[in-house]
C-alpha positions as CSV (number, residue, x, y, z in Angstrom):
1,M,96.9,-277.6,108.8
2,K,97.3,-274.0,107.7
3,R,96.0,-272.5,104.5
4,T,96.0,-269.1,102.8
5,I,92.8,-267.3,101.9
6,T,92.4,-264.0,100.0
7,A,89.6,-262.0,98.5
8,P,89.5,-262.4,94.7
9,A,90.3,-258.8,94.0
10,F,93.5,-259.1,96.0
11,A,94.5,-262.6,94.8
12,H,97.8,-261.2,93.5
13,F,98.9,-260.1,97.0
14,P,100.4,-263.4,98.2
15,G,102.7,-263.6,95.2
16,D,103.5,-259.9,95.1
17,W,104.1,-259.4,98.9
18,H,104.9,-263.0,100.0
19,L,102.3,-263.0,102.7
20,S,99.0,-264.6,103.6
21,P,96.2,-262.0,103.6
22,V,94.4,-264.5,105.8
23,L,96.0,-267.5,107.4
24,D,93.4,-270.1,108.4
25,T,94.6,-272.3,111.2
26,G,91.3,-274.0,111.8
27,E,89.7,-272.4,114.8
28,F,91.5,-269.0,114.5
29,L,92.1,-266.9,111.4
30,F,94.9,-264.4,111.4
31,F,94.5,-261.4,109.0
32,S,97.6,-259.5,107.8
33,G,97.4,-255.7,108.0
34,I,94.7,-254.4,105.7
35,T,94.7,-250.9,104.4
36,G,92.5,-248.8,102.1
37,T,94.8,-249.5,99.2
38,H,92.9,-250.6,96.1
39,P,94.1,-253.6,94.0
40,D,95.9,-251.1,91.7
41,L,97.7,-249.6,94.7
42,S,95.8,-246.3,94.7
43,V,94.6,-244.8,97.9
44,D,91.7,-242.3,98.4
45,S,92.9,-239.0,99.9
46,D,89.7,-238.4,101.9
47,P,90.2,-240.0,105.4
48,E,86.6,-241.2,105.9
49,T,86.5,-242.8,102.4
50,Q,89.9,-244.4,102.9
51,F,88.7,-245.8,106.3
52,R,85.5,-247.2,104.6
53,D,87.6,-248.8,101.9
54,T,89.8,-250.4,104.6
55,F,86.8,-251.9,106.3
56,R,85.3,-253.0,103.0
57,F,88.5,-254.8,102.1
58,L,88.6,-256.4,105.5
59,R,85.0,-257.5,105.0
60,G,86.0,-259.0,101.6
61,N,88.7,-261.1,103.2
62,L,86.3,-262.2,106.0
63,E,83.7,-263.2,103.4
64,A,86.4,-265.2,101.5
65,A,87.0,-267.1,104.7
66,G,83.2,-267.6,105.2
67,L,83.1,-265.2,108.1
68,T,81.7,-261.8,109.1
69,V,83.0,-259.0,111.2
70,D,81.1,-260.6,114.1
71,H,83.8,-263.3,114.1
72,V,86.5,-260.8,114.9
73,V,87.8,-261.2,118.5
74,D,90.8,-258.9,118.4
75,M,91.6,-255.8,116.3
76,T,94.8,-253.7,116.2
77,T,94.8,-250.5,114.2
78,Y,97.9,-248.6,113.2
79,H,97.3,-244.9,112.4
80,V,99.2,-242.1,110.7
81,G,97.8,-239.0,112.4
82,L,96.0,-241.0,115.1
83,R,94.6,-238.1,117.1
84,K,93.8,-236.0,114.0
85,H,91.7,-238.7,112.4
86,L,90.5,-240.7,115.5
87,N,86.9,-239.4,115.6
88,A,86.5,-240.0,111.8
89,F,87.9,-243.5,112.2
90,I,85.6,-244.4,115.1
91,K,82.6,-243.0,113.2
92,V,83.4,-245.3,110.2
93,K,84.4,-248.3,112.4
94,D,81.0,-248.1,114.1
95,E,79.4,-248.5,110.6
96,F,81.0,-251.9,110.3
97,V,81.6,-253.2,113.9
98,S,78.9,-253.5,116.5
99,A,78.5,-254.9,120.1
100,P,79.8,-257.1,121.4
101,Y,83.0,-255.3,120.2
102,P,86.3,-257.1,119.7
103,A,89.2,-256.2,121.8
104,W,90.8,-253.1,120.1
105,T,94.2,-251.4,120.4
106,A,95.0,-248.3,118.4
107,I,98.6,-247.4,117.8
108,G,100.0,-244.2,116.2
109,V,102.8,-244.6,113.7
110,T,104.8,-242.3,111.4
111,E,104.1,-244.1,108.1
112,L,102.6,-247.2,106.5
113,I,103.7,-249.3,103.6
114,T,101.7,-247.5,100.9
115,E,102.2,-243.7,100.6
116,G,99.1,-241.8,101.6
117,T,97.7,-244.7,103.7
118,L,96.3,-243.5,107.0
119,V,95.3,-246.8,108.7
120,E,96.2,-250.4,108.7
121,I,93.9,-252.9,110.5
122,R,95.1,-256.3,111.7
123,V,92.5,-258.7,113.1
124,I,92.2,-262.2,114.6
125,A,88.9,-264.0,114.0
126,K,87.5,-267.1,115.6
127,R,85.2,-269.6,114.0
128,S,81.9,-270.0,115.9
């Protein structure tokens, strides 16, 4: 049986966007793309701060599901300005993600859903 999970600060997202921030299927949990967009839809203009916000929001959804970043088995990141911000992104990612690392694919895109957003992270997590 599937169920939707979301961090309390983003509880309005399923109704506003008609999506499951986290779809729990039992063994695997699928996370919709997470950005550094705050609950009020603002975005920090500093890339490193925005990347940290993104990982913090991801961590909040993981915690709402009773998981940690250690449960992430696959990560796909979508970047506006991929090459320009890659070193800063990796620096911040390494503050949150440690070995053994999940599989990771980074994709450059021209824009994301919220203006000013530089990265969107989509993950799949597996219960231990």
